[in-house]
Each structure stands twice: as structure tokens, then as C-alpha cells.
C-alpha positions as CSV (number, residue, x, y, z in Angstrom):
1,M,1.7,-6.3,25.6
2,Y,0.7,-2.4,25.5
3,V,2.3,-0.2,22.7
4,C,0.0,2.9,24.0
5,N,0.1,2.9,27.8
6,C,-1.6,6.4,27.6
7,N,-4.6,5.0,26.1
8,G,-4.6,1.6,26.5
9,I,-4.2,0.3,23.3
10,R,-2.9,-3.3,22.9
11,E,-1.3,-4.2,19.6
12,R,-3.6,-6.5,19.0
13,Q,-6.0,-3.7,18.9
14,V,-3.1,-1.9,16.7
15,R,-2.7,-4.7,14.1
16,A,-6.5,-5.5,14.0
17,A,-6.1,-1.3,12.6
18,I,-4.1,-2.3,10.1
19,A,-6.0,-5.1,9.2
20,A,-8.7,-3.2,8.6
21,G,-6.7,-0.2,6.3
22,A,-4.8,2.2,8.5
23,T,-1.8,3.2,6.8
24,K,-0.4,5.9,9.4
25,P,-0.6,6.2,13.4
26,A,-3.5,8.8,13.9
27,Q,-5.6,6.3,11.6
28,I,-4.8,4.2,14.7
29,F,-6.1,5.6,17.1
30,K,-9.3,6.8,15.6
31,A,-10.0,3.7,14.7
32,C,-9.1,2.8,18.5
33,D,-11.5,5.7,19.5
34,S,-8.6,7.5,20.7
35,A,-6.1,9.9,20.8
36,A,-2.1,10.5,21.2
37,Q,-1.6,12.1,24.4
38,C,2.6,11.4,24.8
39,A,3.4,10.1,21.6
40,R,5.9,7.6,22.8
41,C,3.8,5.0,21.0
42,V,3.8,6.5,17.8
43,C,7.5,4.8,16.7
44,D,5.9,1.3,17.6
45,M,3.1,1.8,15.7
46,R,5.0,3.0,12.7
47,R,7.7,0.6,13.0
48,M,4.2,-2.1,12.8
49,L,2.9,-0.1,9.7
50,D,6.3,-0.6,8.1
51,E,6.0,-4.1,9.3
52,S,2.8,-4.9,8.0
53,R,3.4,-2.8,4.7
54,E,6.7,-5.5,3.8
55,T,4.8,-8.4,5.0
56,M,1.9,-7.3,2.3
57,R,5.2,-6.3,-0.5
58,F,6.5,-10.1,0.0
59,A,3.0,-11.7,-0.2
60,A,2.3,-10.2,-3.5
61,E,5.5,-11.7,-5.3
């Protein structure tokens, strides 16, 4: 599934960037060698970042 249609960034690429340490949408774009265009995907990226943080928080308990 595409998260960013402007740059052709797929969900697996976003998840890989998060797993590699990205904590902000800007870092995800950088990891994917792209930049925000229309920024519609930023909300989805933030949601994925929040989900990752929640998962890590529960895993740490």
C-alpha cells in the first residue's frame, strides 16, 4: 500500500525507516530519499510512528 503517492513511498518503506530509528515524518522522507510534496501522507506517517511507540512501550513492560 502506498503511504505517499507523490513520492511513491510504500508502507513497508515507512516501517523500515521507523525500525531504523526515524521518529519524525521528515526523517522518514530523508530515509526514502525524498521530500514532502503535498504532505497528505504526514498524518499517516505520524499514526504509524505513534503505533510503533505504543508497541515498543508495551514490549518494554
